[in-house]
N, C-alpha and C positions, 0 to 999 in steps of 0.2 A: 418406337416411332422411327420411320425410315427417313434418313437424312439424304437430301438430294445433293449431287455434286454441282459445281459451278456451271458445267456444261449443260446439265439437266435443267438447272434453274433458268439458264438463258434460253434453252429450247422451249421451256414452258412459257416464258415471257413472250416469245415470238409467235405463240399460237394465236388463233383467232377466236378463242372462247371468250365468253363474257368476263370471266375472272381475269384472263390474261390481258384483255383490252383495258379493263379497269386498272390493273397494275401498271401497264405502260402509261396510261393517262395520268395516274396519280404520281408516278415516279417523275415524269416530265414536269408536272405542275410543281412538285416539291423542289426540284432542281432549279426551275425558272424563278420560283418565289424566293428561294434561298439566295440565289445570285443577285437578283434585283434588290431585295431587301438589304442584303449585306453591303452592296455597293452604295445604296442610298444612305444607309445608316452610317457607313464609314465616312462618307462625304460630310454628312451633318455633324457627326462627332468631331471630325477633324476641323471643320469650320468653327464649331463651338470653342474648342480648346485654342485654336489659333487666334480667334477673336479675344479670348481671355488673355493670352500672352501679349497681343497687340495693345489691348487696353491698359495692361499693367505697365508696359514700356512707355506708353503715352503719359500715364499718370506719373511715373518716375521722372520722366523728362520735364514735365511741367513743374514739379516740385524742385528739381535740381536747378533748373534754369532760374527760377524765382530766387533761389537761395544763393547762387554763385554768379550768375550772369545777368542780374537785373540792371546793372549799370556797366555799360561797355565803354571801352576807350579805344580810340583809334591806334593806340600804341600797341605794337606787336608784343613788346615785353610785358605789358600789363595783361594782355589776353593770355600770354603763356603762363604767367604767374597764377592767374585765375584757373587755368586748366590744370596746373599741377596741384593746386589746393583742392580742386574738385575731385580729381582722380584719387588723391590721397585719402579723402574723406568719403568716397563713394561706398555706401552701405550695402550695396546689392552685388558685391563682387562674387559671392557664392552662387548667384543665380544667373548672372550675365557679365559680360565684359563690355567696357565702354571705352571708345576712342575719342580723342580730341583732334580735330582736323583743322589745319590752318586755312586762311582765306584763299591761298593759292591751291588748295586741294591736297596738301601733303599731310599725312598723319604725323602728329606731334608726339603724342604720348597715349598709353593705354593703362587701364586700371590694373592690369596684370603685371605692369612694370617691364614688359618685353619691348625690345627695340622693334620699331615698325618699319617695314620695307616700303619705300616710297612708290615702288612699282606694283603694290598689291592691287588686285582687281576689286573695285567697289561699285557694283551695279546700282545699289540703293542710293549712293551719293550722286551718281549721274542723274537718277530719276528725281532726286530732291532738287537739284539745280534747275531742272526743267518743269518742276511742279509749281502750281499757283500757291499752294500752302506751304512750300519749302520743305516738303516731307517726301521721303522715298522709302520703299520697302522691298526687300528681296528675300526669297527662300531658296535654299540650295545647299550644296555640299561645300563646306569650308575647307580649303586646302585639300580637296579630294577625299575627305574622311567623313566626319559626322555631318548630319543635316542641321542647319542653323537658320534662324530668322535674323536678318539685319535690318535695322531701321535707322535712317539718317535724318537729322533735322538741321536745317541751315540756320545759323545764328546771324542776326542782323542788328545794326544799331538803330538809333532813333530815326536816322535819315533813310533807313531801308537798305543800307549797304551791307554786303556780306563781310563779316569779320571772322568767320570760322564755321565749324559744324561739329555736332556731336553724333557719334555713331554707336548704337547699342547692338550688341551681338549676343544672342542667347541660343543655347543648344535645344534642339527639338527631339533629341534621341529619347529622353525619358517620356516626353509627350507622345511620341510615336509608339513607344512600347506600351504606354498606358492605353492608347487607342487600340493597339493590337490586342491587349488583354480583354478589353471591353468587347471588341468584335468577336474574339474567339469564344467568349462566354455567351454572347448573343447567338452566334452561329450554332454552338453546341446546344443551347436551349431550343433553338428552332428545330434542329435535327432531332432532338429528343422528343419534342412535342409532335413533330411530323411522323416520327417512327411510331409513337403511341397511337396517333390518329390512324396511321396507315394500318397498324395491326388491328384496331377496332373495326375499321371499314373493311379490311380484308376478310375478317370473320363474318361481317354482315353480308358482303358480296357472296361469300362462299355459301352462306345460309340461303341466299336467293338462287345462286347458280345450281346448287345441288337439287332442289326440288324441280327446277326448270328442266334439268337433265332427265330426271325421273319422268317428268311430264312428257318430254320428247320421246322417251322410250315407250311410255304408255300409248302415246299417239301412234307410234310405229306398230305396236302390237294390234291396236284397233284397226289400223290400215290393212293389216294382214288378215283381218277377219276374226280376231279373238276379242269378243266383246265382254268377256268375263273379267278382264283385267281391271283392277281398281287402284288408283293412286293412294299412297299411304300417308301423305302429308296431312297433318291434323291442325295446322295453324288456323287462326281466325282472321288472318289478314287477307289482302287481295289475292295472294297466291293460293291461300286456302279456299277462297271462293272459286278461283279458277279450277282447282282440283275437284271441287264439288260439281262444277259445271261439266268437267271432263267425265266424271263418274256418271252423271246424269245422261250425258250424251252417249256414253258407252251403253248404258241401260236401254236408252231409246233406240239406238242403232241395232242392238240385239233384238229388241222387240220388233222393230221394223223388218229386220232380216228374217225373223221367224214368220212374221205376217206375209212377207214376200214368198217364202218357201211354202207356206200354207196356201197362198194364193195360187202358186204354180201347181201344187198338188190338186187343189180344188178345180182349177180350170182344166187340168189334164183329165180329171174325172168327169167334169161336165162335157168335155169334148168326146171322151171315150164312150160314154153311154149312148148318145145318139148315133155315133159312128158305128158302134157295134150293132145297133138295131138296123141301121141302113144297110150295113154289110150283110147281116143275116138275111134280111128280107130280099136283098138284091140277089144273093146266091139262090134263095128259094125260088124266086121268080125266074131266074135263068134256067133252073132245072125243068120248068114247064110242066110239072106233075101236079098242078094245083087247079082247083075248080075256080070259075070266074069270081065267086063271092070272096074266096080267100085271096085271090089276086088283087081284088079291089081293096081289101083290108090291108094287104101288104103295101100297096101304093099309098094308101092313106097314112100308114105309119112312116113311110119314107118321106112324104111331104111334110108331115107333122114334125119329124125329127130334123128335117132340113130347115124348117122355119125356126126351130129351137136353136140350131147351130147358127143360123143367120142372125138371130137376136143376140146370141152370145158374142158373136164377132162384132156386131154393132156396138154393144156395150164396151167391148175392149177398145174399139176405135175411139169411142167417145171418151173413155178414160184416158187414152193417149193424148187426146186433144186438151183435156183438162190439165194433165201433167205439163204440157208444153204451152198452156195458156193460148190455145188456138181454137177454142170452141167459139164459133161464130153464131150469134143469135139474130134471127130476123126481127124486124120491128114493124110488124103489120097488125092491123086491127084483128082481134081474135075474141071469140066468145068463150070465156073460161069454163062456164057451166056446160057448154056443148062438148068441150073436150073431156070434162069430168064424166058426163053422161056416157060418152063412147067407151071410156076406159072401164066404167062400172058395168056397162052392158056386156062387154067382152069377158070380163073376169067373173061376172055373176054365174055364168054357166060352169066355169071351172070350180067355183066354190060349191055349187049344188052337186056337181058330179062327185066331189070328194065328201059329200055328206055334211056340209057346213051350211048354216043359215046365213043368208046374205040380205042385209037391209040397206036400202038406199033412199034417202030423202033429200030433195033439192028443189028450190023454187023453179017454176017453169017460166022464167023470164031471162032475158039475156044478161050476162055479166061481162060487159065489154071492157077490154083492156088492149094493150099493145105488146106484141112479143112474138115468139115463135110457137105456133100451134103444135107442131110435131114434138118439140122439146117438152112443152108443158104436158102434153098427153103422155109422153114417155115417163115424166116424173110421177104423174098420177098412177100409171100402170105399175111402176116400181114399188110405190108405197103400198098400194092395195095388194099387190102380189106378195109382198112381205107379210102383210096381215093374214093372208090366206095360208101361206107356207107355214107360219109359226102357230097356227091354230089347229088343234086336233080335230078329228072327225067328230061331229056333234056340237062343235063350237059355233060361235057367232061372229060375223063381221058386220059392223054397223057404220055406214057412211052418212054423215049429215052435213049439208052445206047451207049457208045463209049469207045474205048481204047485210053487213053491219057498217053503216056509215058509208065510207068510200072504199071499203074493202070486202073481198070475198073471203069468208072464214069457213074452212073445211075441217071436220073432225073425222078421223078414221080410227074406230075403236075395234078392239078384238079382245076375247077372253082366252087368249092362247097362253103359251109358256111364259111370256113376260121376259124382262131383262133385269139382271141384278143391278143393285145400286153401284157396284164397282165398275161394271161395263157400260152403264148408261152414258157417261160423258164421252165415250169413244165410239158409239155406234155409227156416227156419221163420218168416221175416219175411213180412208181408202184401205181396202183389204180386210178390215176388221169384221169378224163374225162372232156374235155373242153365243151362237149355238152351232156347234160343228156337226150335230146330228141331222141338220136340215141342209139339203143341197143348195148351193149358191156360191157366187164368186166374191162376195163381200164388197162390191163396188156399186150396186144398184142404188142404195140409199145415199152414198156419197155423190153419185151423179144427180139424183133428185134434188139434194140440198144445193148443189152447184147451180142447177137450172133455176130453181126457185129464187135463189139469192140474186142471180143475174137479172131476174124479172122484178127485182125490188121487193121481194117477199121474204117471209121467214118460215122456217120449219122447226117446230119444237116437239120434243118427245117426252112423254111421261110414262113410266112403266113400273110395275112391281112384279118381282119374280113369282111365277105360279098363278098370277091373277090376270095378267093381260097388259095391253099397251094402248096408249092414246097418242095419236099423231095429230098435231094441229098445224094447219097451213094457213097463212095469211098472205093474200095477194092483192096488190092495189088495183083499183079500177081506174081506167083512163078512157076518155072519150076520143 
């Protein structure tokens, strides 16, 4: 395992990757939480222990006052004798020191037996003098060394006059050390738990970041045109679903790219055939060595192939409009059956010329609707042309139309090559060709479906490979 130096770890932390951003956020969160929690917990623990010391001093004071100072005398000597007896019998000398202070604010005696300096600073005594409950408290350093808590209670006689005071002084060094040990233990526990959670979450983030990085690399390869790449992540979570979607997208893009290339090849072929015929007959006519009948035939070929080119260009332009959603439909009164009649009449000759039986059956009544007559006719031509193209010589094309309720229902049947079950769901897709042996650009049926859909109708296809195809068109009638 490669160990990173401190500089490398810092550089990694400053990166903008998902893992680095998470590490920075988690690190800041842990530091902020540790500092805030530690400060808050320290204050609470300190207050708890300080209150314990304060309550203990107050309890001791109440007990001692009741025992030694329940009857006061105005005599200073009497108070002094009581103070000496109190300090000699003070049972808590191992925990705190107690001073007896005279009525004029001078320390008289202490439980430690030390002589007291009359000029000693006593902030708690000053607070007690000015307090309503005759009590004062102070925390600080005693004689510049250890930290102590000092509590002074003013003693008064029955008339409320001050006869002296008792000052309790206890060291907080042990208390502070105990608070420090507790806080050190808590901080260590927090850091240990945070480190454990950080490690778990780091592994989790890494398990997320790694497949995302692979997904990014896969997307880059797809962007370069390599649609064969497949992500390797096999998880069943959201990232796994994303991987599956990426793989499906790559497959679909590859399929679309192949269809695009096939379309370009097909269109090139579709353009080359008429252009070759036009060029050949043009050169022949220029030579001038032809009889009038041959000249006429050549001109007919040129006109026919020019019309074929014009139709192909129109289909490409219409396809472009569909792609950009710019196909505009007229909304004029039209006779749907009249447009179907014209399309059938034009294409029946083509079918007969190719040796195919052409049947047409439609009612001789108007089927009025609203829409674009040219587009509807173009859709009918595309559908019937497909039936003729994919039917072998000797086959049959049968067109039957009828008005059912408020709809015109048209069936276009053929007994041609048919469409496989696998290709049937895709036959209306742009560029798709179920049979590459028949010339065509793969957009005629897509255009027809778009036109019929925009007229509020539907186009359904049923087919069986080797048996033929049935196309059903439903178009609403409108007055």
